[in-house]
A tleap script that builds the chain and sets N, CA, C and O, in Angstrom:
source leaprc.protein.ff14SB
mol = sequence {
  NPRO PHE LEU VAL PRO ASP ALA GLN GLY ARG
  VAL VAL THR GLY VAL MET ASP LEU LEU VAL
  GLU THR GLU ALA GLY TRP TRP VAL PHE ASP
  HIE LYS SER ASP GLU THR ASP ASP LEU ALA
  GLY ARG PHE ALA GLU TYR LEU PRO GLN LEU
  GLN ALA TYR ALA ASP ALA VAL ARG GLN ALA
  LEU PRO GLY LYS PRO VAL LEU GLY VAL GLY
  VAL ASN TRP VAL VAL ARG GLY GLU VAL MET
  LEU THR ASN LEU VAL THR SER LYS CTHR
}
set mol.1.N position { 0.838 -1.207 0.000 }
set mol.1.CA position { 0.000 0.000 0.000 }
set mol.1.C position { 0.871 1.255 0.000 }
set mol.1.O position { 1.991 1.249 0.512 }
set mol.2.N position { 0.339 2.328 -0.581 }
set mol.2.CA position { 1.078 3.577 -0.579 }
set mol.2.C position { 0.118 4.752 -0.481 }
set mol.2.O position { -1.076 4.641 -0.761 }
set mol.3.N position { 0.682 5.874 -0.076 }
set mol.3.CA position { -0.049 7.128 0.084 }
set mol.3.C position { 0.945 8.240 -0.215 }
set mol.3.O position { 1.865 8.474 0.570 }
set mol.4.N position { 0.772 8.937 -1.353 }
set mol.4.CA position { 1.714 9.982 -1.751 }
set mol.4.C position { 0.962 11.152 -2.380 }
set mol.4.O position { -0.115 10.969 -2.946 }
set mol.5.N position { 1.532 12.357 -2.280 }
set mol.5.CA position { 0.915 13.502 -2.968 }
set mol.5.C position { 1.317 13.499 -4.442 }
set mol.5.O position { 2.437 13.118 -4.782 }
set mol.6.N position { 0.391 13.931 -5.328 }
set mol.6.CA position { 0.749 14.061 -6.733 }
set mol.6.C position { 1.176 15.495 -7.013 }
set mol.6.O position { 1.234 16.314 -6.095 }
set mol.7.N position { 1.475 15.807 -8.263 }
set mol.7.CA position { 1.986 17.128 -8.628 }
set mol.7.C position { 0.985 18.246 -8.336 }
set mol.7.O position { 1.384 19.394 -8.137 }
set mol.8.N position { -0.307 17.927 -8.308 }
set mol.8.CA position { -1.338 18.920 -8.017 }
set mol.8.C position { -1.652 19.026 -6.528 }
set mol.8.O position { -2.529 19.794 -6.132 }
set mol.9.N position { -0.942 18.260 -5.700 }
set mol.9.CA position { -1.157 18.305 -4.261 }
set mol.9.C position { -2.246 17.376 -3.763 }
set mol.9.O position { -2.544 17.364 -2.569 }
set mol.10.N position { -2.851 16.591 -4.658 }
set mol.10.CA position { -3.853 15.611 -4.245 }
set mol.10.C position { -3.154 14.396 -3.671 }
set mol.10.O position { -2.029 14.080 -4.057 }
set mol.11.N position { -3.814 13.721 -2.757 }
set mol.11.CA position { -3.255 12.511 -2.171 }
set mol.11.C position { -3.696 11.312 -3.006 }
set mol.11.O position { -4.887 11.109 -3.242 }
set mol.12.N position { -2.731 10.534 -3.444 }
set mol.12.CA position { -2.987 9.333 -4.233 }
set mol.12.C position { -2.747 8.130 -3.333 }
set mol.12.O position { -1.694 8.015 -2.705 }
set mol.13.N position { -3.718 7.245 -3.274 }
set mol.13.CA position { -3.565 6.019 -2.495 }
set mol.13.C position { -3.753 4.827 -3.412 }
set mol.13.O position { -4.426 4.926 -4.438 }
set mol.14.N position { -3.170 3.723 -3.053 }
set mol.14.CA position { -3.344 2.518 -3.847 }
set mol.14.C position { -2.604 1.351 -3.241 }
set mol.14.O position { -1.922 1.466 -2.222 }
set mol.15.N position { -2.762 0.232 -3.899 }
set mol.15.CA position { -2.066 -0.984 -3.492 }
set mol.15.C position { -1.455 -1.596 -4.740 }
set mol.15.O position { -2.169 -2.021 -5.648 }
set mol.16.N position { -0.134 -1.638 -4.780 }
set mol.16.CA position { 0.565 -2.273 -5.891 }
set mol.16.C position { 0.533 -3.773 -5.663 }
set mol.16.O position { 0.778 -4.250 -4.555 }
set mol.17.N position { 0.231 -4.507 -6.713 }
set mol.17.CA position { 0.224 -5.959 -6.571 }
set mol.17.C position { 1.627 -6.535 -6.524 }
set mol.17.O position { 1.888 -7.496 -5.800 }
set mol.18.N position { 2.534 -5.944 -7.301 }
set mol.18.CA position { 3.894 -6.484 -7.360 }
set mol.18.C position { 4.874 -5.375 -7.709 }
set mol.18.O position { 4.679 -4.648 -8.683 }
set mol.19.N position { 5.916 -5.249 -6.919 }
set mol.19.CA position { 7.007 -4.310 -7.171 }
set mol.19.C position { 8.278 -5.131 -7.268 }
set mol.19.O position { 8.668 -5.802 -6.312 }
set mol.20.N position { 8.928 -5.076 -8.432 }
set mol.20.CA position { 10.119 -5.878 -8.687 }
set mol.20.C position { 11.331 -4.969 -8.740 }
set mol.20.O position { 11.348 -3.981 -9.473 }
set mol.21.N position { 12.348 -5.312 -7.956 }
set mol.21.CA position { 13.600 -4.562 -7.980 }
set mol.21.C position { 14.636 -5.346 -8.777 }
set mol.21.O position { 14.876 -6.524 -8.514 }
set mol.22.N position { 15.251 -4.673 -9.760 }
set mol.22.CA position { 16.366 -5.249 -10.499 }
set mol.22.C position { 17.592 -4.370 -10.227 }
set mol.22.O position { 17.477 -3.327 -9.584 }
set mol.23.N position { 18.731 -4.781 -10.702 }
set mol.23.CA position { 19.924 -3.947 -10.536 }
set mol.23.C position { 19.741 -2.593 -11.191 }
set mol.23.O position { 20.219 -1.580 -10.680 }
set mol.24.N position { 19.042 -2.571 -12.332 }
set mol.24.CA position { 18.869 -1.343 -13.099 }
set mol.24.C position { 17.757 -0.443 -12.579 }
set mol.24.O position { 17.791 0.768 -12.799 }
set mol.25.N position { 16.773 -1.016 -11.894 }
set mol.25.CA position { 15.660 -0.206 -11.418 }
set mol.25.C position { 14.441 -1.029 -11.055 }
set mol.25.O position { 14.529 -2.237 -10.838 }
set mol.26.N position { 13.292 -0.353 -10.991 }
set mol.26.CA position { 12.040 -0.948 -10.522 }
set mol.26.C position { 11.081 -1.238 -11.672 }
set mol.26.O position { 11.090 -0.548 -12.692 }
set mol.27.N position { 10.252 -2.270 -11.495 }
set mol.27.CA position { 9.123 -2.584 -12.372 }
set mol.27.C position { 7.891 -2.695 -11.481 }
set mol.27.O position { 7.941 -3.313 -10.418 }
set mol.28.N position { 6.789 -2.097 -11.917 }
set mol.28.CA position { 5.532 -2.114 -11.171 }
set mol.28.C position { 4.515 -2.942 -11.967 }
set mol.28.O position { 4.306 -2.705 -13.157 }
set mol.29.N position { 3.888 -3.913 -11.297 }
set mol.29.CA position { 2.911 -4.778 -11.955 }
set mol.29.C position { 1.597 -4.771 -11.196 }
set mol.29.O position { 1.557 -4.634 -9.973 }
set mol.30.N position { 0.532 -4.924 -11.954 }
set mol.30.CA position { -0.791 -5.091 -11.370 }
set mol.30.C position { -1.392 -6.355 -11.969 }
set mol.30.O position { -1.236 -6.612 -13.162 }
set mol.31.N position { -2.068 -7.136 -11.159 }
set mol.31.CA position { -2.748 -8.339 -11.622 }
set mol.31.C position { -4.183 -7.963 -11.962 }
set mol.31.O position { -4.869 -7.338 -11.153 }
set mol.32.N position { -4.638 -8.335 -13.142 }
set mol.32.CA position { -6.004 -8.042 -13.567 }
set mol.32.C position { -6.677 -9.329 -14.043 }
set mol.32.O position { -6.053 -10.174 -14.685 }
set mol.33.N position { -7.952 -9.456 -13.719 }
set mol.33.CA position { -8.696 -10.654 -14.101 }
set mol.33.C position { -9.735 -10.364 -15.177 }
set mol.33.O position { -10.652 -11.160 -15.377 }
set mol.34.N position { -9.606 -9.240 -15.869 }
set mol.34.CA position { -10.542 -8.872 -16.927 }
set mol.34.C position { -10.582 -9.943 -18.018 }
set mol.34.O position { -9.567 -10.561 -18.341 }
set mol.35.N position { -11.749 -10.144 -18.564 }
set mol.35.CA position { -11.892 -11.002 -19.738 }
set mol.35.C position { -12.239 -10.093 -20.905 }
set mol.35.O position { -13.347 -9.562 -20.982 }
set mol.36.N position { -11.291 -9.917 -21.809 }
set mol.36.CA position { -11.476 -9.024 -22.951 }
set mol.36.C position { -10.683 -9.538 -24.134 }
set mol.36.O position { -9.670 -10.218 -23.968 }
set mol.37.N position { -11.142 -9.215 -25.320 }
set mol.37.CA position { -10.395 -9.534 -26.535 }
set mol.37.C position { -9.497 -8.380 -26.949 }
set mol.37.O position { -8.702 -8.511 -27.880 }
set mol.38.N position { -9.621 -7.249 -26.259 }
set mol.38.CA position { -8.838 -6.057 -26.582 }
set mol.38.C position { -7.883 -5.741 -25.426 }
set mol.38.O position { -8.091 -4.789 -24.673 }
set mol.39.N position { -6.846 -6.550 -25.303 }
set mol.39.CA position { -5.901 -6.349 -24.202 }
set mol.39.C position { -5.202 -4.995 -24.302 }
set mol.39.O position { -4.989 -4.332 -23.287 }
set mol.40.N position { -4.849 -4.586 -25.506 }
set mol.40.CA position { -4.151 -3.303 -25.663 }
set mol.40.C position { -5.043 -2.148 -25.218 }
set mol.40.O position { -4.578 -1.228 -24.545 }
set mol.41.N position { -6.311 -2.191 -25.586 }
set mol.41.CA position { -7.237 -1.144 -25.167 }
set mol.41.C position { -7.444 -1.120 -23.669 }
set mol.41.O position { -7.472 -0.053 -23.055 }
set mol.42.N position { -7.589 -2.289 -23.084 }
set mol.42.CA position { -7.779 -2.367 -21.636 }
set mol.42.C position { -6.510 -1.937 -20.910 }
set mol.42.O position { -6.578 -1.274 -19.875 }
set mol.43.N position { -5.340 -2.318 -21.457 }
set mol.43.CA position { -4.068 -1.892 -20.874 }
set mol.43.C position { -3.996 -0.368 -20.848 }
set mol.43.O position { -3.571 0.224 -19.856 }
set mol.44.N position { -4.410 0.259 -21.937 }
set mol.44.CA position { -4.395 1.730 -22.016 }
set mol.44.C position { -5.288 2.341 -20.940 }
set mol.44.O position { -4.972 3.405 -20.408 }
set mol.45.N position { -6.398 1.681 -20.614 }
set mol.45.CA position { -7.287 2.173 -19.561 }
set mol.45.C position { -6.626 2.102 -18.183 }
set mol.45.O position { -6.876 2.948 -17.325 }
set mol.46.N position { -5.791 1.100 -17.979 }
set mol.46.CA position { -5.113 0.927 -16.685 }
set mol.46.C position { -3.816 1.724 -16.580 }
set mol.46.O position { -3.277 1.872 -15.483 }
set mol.47.N position { -3.308 2.236 -17.687 }
set mol.47.CA position { -2.013 2.918 -17.684 }
set mol.47.C position { -1.942 4.099 -16.711 }
set mol.47.O position { -0.921 4.243 -16.040 }
set mol.48.N position { -2.971 4.956 -16.595 }
set mol.48.CA position { -2.881 6.038 -15.604 }
set mol.48.C position { -2.707 5.523 -14.171 }
set mol.48.O position { -1.971 6.115 -13.381 }
set mol.49.N position { -3.378 4.431 -13.844 }
set mol.49.CA position { -3.225 3.828 -12.518 }
set mol.49.C position { -1.793 3.339 -12.330 }
set mol.49.O position { -1.183 3.575 -11.288 }
set mol.50.N position { -1.264 2.662 -13.334 }
set mol.50.CA position { 0.099 2.148 -13.250 }
set mol.50.C position { 1.116 3.282 -13.161 }
set mol.50.O position { 2.106 3.178 -12.436 }
set mol.51.N position { 0.873 4.358 -13.895 }
set mol.51.CA position { 1.789 5.491 -13.837 }
set mol.51.C position { 1.738 6.172 -12.468 }
set mol.51.O position { 2.755 6.678 -11.993 }
set mol.52.N position { 0.568 6.190 -11.832 }
set mol.52.CA position { 0.482 6.725 -10.469 }
set mol.52.C position { 1.301 5.867 -9.515 }
set mol.52.O position { 1.983 6.388 -8.632 }
set mol.53.N position { 1.233 4.562 -9.691 }
set mol.53.CA position { 2.052 3.668 -8.872 }
set mol.53.C position { 3.536 3.936 -9.110 }
set mol.53.O position { 4.321 3.979 -8.163 }
set mol.54.N position { 3.921 4.116 -10.382 }
set mol.54.CA position { 5.317 4.397 -10.713 }
set mol.54.C position { 5.771 5.707 -10.076 }
set mol.54.O position { 6.889 5.798 -9.568 }
set mol.55.N position { 4.910 6.718 -10.102 }
set mol.55.CA position { 5.236 7.993 -9.456 }
set mol.55.C position { 5.448 7.813 -7.959 }
set mol.55.O position { 6.348 8.418 -7.375 }
set mol.56.N position { 4.618 6.983 -7.343 }
set mol.56.CA position { 4.755 6.724 -5.906 }
set mol.56.C position { 6.090 6.054 -5.606 }
set mol.56.O position { 6.742 6.388 -4.617 }
set mol.57.N position { 6.498 5.116 -6.449 }
set mol.57.CA position { 7.788 4.442 -6.251 }
set mol.57.C position { 8.926 5.438 -6.414 }
set mol.57.O position { 9.883 5.420 -5.641 }
set mol.58.N position { 8.828 6.305 -7.416 }
set mol.58.CA position { 9.875 7.323 -7.614 }
set mol.58.C position { 10.043 8.204 -6.379 }
set mol.58.O position { 11.163 8.539 -5.995 }
set mol.59.N position { 8.931 8.573 -5.764 }
set mol.59.CA position { 8.994 9.423 -4.569 }
set mol.59.C position { 9.539 8.673 -3.361 }
set mol.59.O position { 10.353 9.203 -2.603 }
set mol.60.N position { 9.085 7.439 -3.190 }
set mol.60.CA position { 9.462 6.677 -1.997 }
set mol.60.C position { 10.854 6.070 -2.091 }
set mol.60.O position { 11.538 5.914 -1.079 }
set mol.61.N position { 11.275 5.725 -3.313 }
set mol.61.CA position { 12.535 5.021 -3.515 }
set mol.61.C position { 13.341 5.696 -4.620 }
set mol.61.O position { 13.518 5.117 -5.692 }
set mol.62.N position { 13.831 6.911 -4.378 }
set mol.62.CA position { 14.472 7.687 -5.448 }
set mol.62.C position { 15.851 7.196 -5.888 }
set mol.62.O position { 16.429 7.763 -6.815 }
set mol.63.N position { 16.381 6.182 -5.264 }
set mol.63.CA position { 17.726 5.724 -5.605 }
set mol.63.C position { 17.853 5.014 -6.935 }
set mol.63.O position { 18.952 4.905 -7.479 }
set mol.64.N position { 16.732 4.525 -7.471 }
set mol.64.CA position { 16.737 3.813 -8.752 }
set mol.64.C position { 15.564 4.300 -9.581 }
set mol.64.O position { 14.547 4.724 -9.033 }
set mol.65.N position { 15.698 4.243 -10.902 }
set mol.65.CA position { 14.574 4.656 -11.753 }
set mol.65.C position { 13.490 3.582 -11.813 }
set mol.65.O position { 13.741 2.408 -11.542 }
set mol.66.N position { 12.294 4.005 -12.170 }
set mol.66.CA position { 11.236 3.058 -12.491 }
set mol.66.C position { 11.382 2.762 -13.978 }
set mol.66.O position { 11.199 3.642 -14.819 }
set mol.67.N position { 11.711 1.521 -14.289 }
set mol.67.CA position { 11.973 1.139 -15.673 }
set mol.67.C position { 10.699 0.942 -16.476 }
set mol.67.O position { 10.660 1.211 -17.676 }
set mol.68.N position { 9.653 0.468 -15.799 }
set mol.68.CA position { 8.421 0.233 -16.535 }
set mol.68.C position { 7.309 -0.277 -15.650 }
set mol.68.O position { 7.475 -0.489 -14.449 }
set mol.69.N position { 6.164 -0.468 -16.292 }
set mol.69.CA position { 4.968 -0.967 -15.621 }
set mol.69.C position { 4.376 -2.080 -16.478 }
set mol.69.O position { 4.629 -2.170 -17.679 }
set mol.70.N position { 3.581 -2.924 -15.823 }
set mol.70.CA position { 2.971 -4.010 -16.576 }
set mol.70.C position { 1.706 -4.515 -15.929 }
set mol.70.O position { 1.425 -4.255 -14.759 }
set mol.71.N position { 0.951 -5.245 -16.725 }
set mol.71.CA position { -0.255 -5.916 -16.237 }
set mol.71.C position { -0.085 -7.404 -16.468 }
set mol.71.O position { 0.279 -7.842 -17.559 }
set mol.72.N position { -0.352 -8.168 -15.434 }
set mol.72.CA position { -0.408 -9.615 -15.515 }
set mol.72.C position { -1.881 -9.969 -15.717 }
set mol.72.O position { -2.679 -9.859 -14.787 }
set mol.73.N position { -2.245 -10.395 -16.935 }
set mol.73.CA position { -3.623 -10.787 -17.238 }
set mol.73.C position { -3.808 -12.203 -16.733 }
set mol.73.O position { -3.511 -13.170 -17.435 }
set mol.74.N position { -4.295 -12.317 -15.523 }
set mol.74.CA position { -4.377 -13.592 -14.803 }
set mol.74.C position { -5.173 -14.638 -15.584 }
set mol.74.O position { -4.745 -15.787 -15.696 }
set mol.75.N position { -6.316 -14.249 -16.118 }
set mol.75.CA position { -7.194 -15.190 -16.809 }
set mol.75.C position { -6.529 -15.752 -18.070 }
set mol.75.O position { -6.745 -16.908 -18.433 }
set mol.76.N position { -5.730 -14.929 -18.723 }
set mol.76.CA position { -5.098 -15.343 -19.989 }
set mol.76.C position { -3.684 -15.875 -19.822 }
set mol.76.O position { -3.143 -16.492 -20.740 }
set mol.77.N position { -3.083 -15.646 -18.670 }
set mol.77.CA position { -1.707 -16.080 -18.477 }
set mol.77.C position { -0.726 -15.297 -19.326 }
set mol.77.O position { 0.274 -15.841 -19.793 }
set mol.78.N position { -1.015 -14.000 -19.528 }
set mol.78.CA position { -0.160 -13.135 -20.340 }
set mol.78.C position { 0.247 -11.909 -19.535 }
set mol.78.O position { -0.446 -11.501 -18.603 }
set mol.79.N position { 1.380 -11.331 -19.909 }
set mol.79.CA position { 1.865 -10.110 -19.287 }
set mol.79.C position { 2.105 -9.078 -20.379 }
set mol.79.O position { 2.696 -9.384 -21.415 }
set mol.80.N position { 1.642 -7.850 -20.140 }
set mol.80.CA position { 1.921 -6.732 -21.044 }
set mol.80.C position { 2.770 -5.727 -20.284 }
set mol.80.O position { 2.527 -5.454 -19.109 }
set mol.81.N position { 3.767 -5.181 -20.963 }
set mol.81.CA position { 4.703 -4.252 -20.343 }
set mol.81.C position { 4.774 -2.952 -21.120 }
set mol.81.O position { 4.591 -2.924 -22.337 }
set mol.82.N position { 5.043 -1.879 -20.399 }
set mol.82.CA position { 5.438 -0.620 -21.005 }
set mol.82.C position { 6.748 -0.215 -20.364 }
set mol.82.O position { 6.838 -0.045 -19.148 }
set mol.83.N position { 7.756 -0.062 -21.196 }
set mol.83.CA position { 9.054 0.383 -20.730 }
set mol.83.C position { 8.998 1.903 -20.611 }
set mol.83.O position { 8.890 2.591 -21.626 }
set mol.84.N position { 9.068 2.433 -19.415 }
set mol.84.CA position { 8.968 3.878 -19.210 }
set mol.84.C position { 10.241 4.621 -19.584 }
set mol.84.O position { 10.220 5.839 -19.760 }
set mol.85.N position { 11.327 3.911 -19.705 }
set mol.85.CA position { 12.594 4.536 -20.073 }
set mol.85.C position { 12.603 4.870 -21.558 }
set mol.85.O position { 13.072 5.940 -21.948 }
set mol.86.N position { 12.090 3.966 -22.391 }
set mol.86.CA position { 12.082 4.211 -23.823 }
set mol.86.C position { 10.680 4.501 -24.344 }
set mol.86.O position { 10.508 4.784 -25.530 }
set mol.87.N position { 9.670 4.433 -23.466 }
set mol.87.CA position { 8.270 4.721 -23.803 }
set mol.87.C position { 7.731 3.805 -24.894 }
set mol.87.O position { 6.950 4.248 -25.736 }
set mol.88.N position { 8.131 2.548 -24.894 }
set mol.88.CA position { 7.614 1.580 -25.866 }
set mol.88.C position { 6.723 0.580 -25.150 }
set mol.88.O position { 7.017 0.167 -24.028 }
set mol.89.N position { 5.625 0.189 -25.805 }
set mol.89.CA position { 4.723 -0.829 -25.254 }
set mol.89.C position { 4.999 -2.147 -25.924 }
set mol.89.O position { 4.351 -3.146 -25.611 }
savepdb mol mol.pdb
quit
């Protein structure tokens, strides 16, 4: 769980499902059980939530960059990632 202020001074709260630390930096993941044929579209809907989590990690753990965010589509057994360093999905 986390509680951090955003750039507008609002308090953002949430619960990250998975935070992975690598030598190079952090990865933030959320587990989703949605059943959809449009994973890319649904991923785009969750991206603001994931970016808020990434911002929280940057504030709380400034020693390493947040490399990216991802969704683990539990029902499908697939993972989608966005690399925040190069901004590629």
